[in-house]
C-alpha positions, 0 to 999 in steps of 0.5 A: 576685304583682302585676300588671305588664302585661297583653296581648291575644294571639289573643283571649286577655288574658294577665297578666304579673308584674314579671318578665315571667312569665305569671301567667294568661290568659283568653279574651275571650268569658269576661272581656270588654273590659279597661277598666283594671288596676293592680298588684292588680287589673283592670277588664273590661266584658262587656255591660252589667256591670263586673267586677273581677278579681284577677292569676289572673282569680278574680272579685272582685265585678260590678256593672251599669253603671247602678249604678256609671256609666261607667269613668273610670280606675283607681290605688288606686281605681276611678273612674266617672262617674255623674250629674255625679259622679266616684265612687270605689270600692274593689275591691269596688265599694263607693263611697269617696267622690264629688265633683262633676264640674266641667264 
């Protein structure tokens, strides 16, 4: 099932498919703060760790903020900013590419 939307209700993140049906839910104390999502996975930050979850809140991977940097965006890749670079990762937080950030 594809992720269409995520809502925060009563301290629970609820994941919905394209038909508006709830796929799964998880309490904020377990996953942390939602940073972004696409149709396949979600990025959460809990403490100093970023975690990637699928639509049923199965954890794909997790990495410390110092390893990946500051969350920037998500589309087909997950983008972080670190050391003057924008670094693109896949859903397993394996680096795909990097480019120098023009400021």
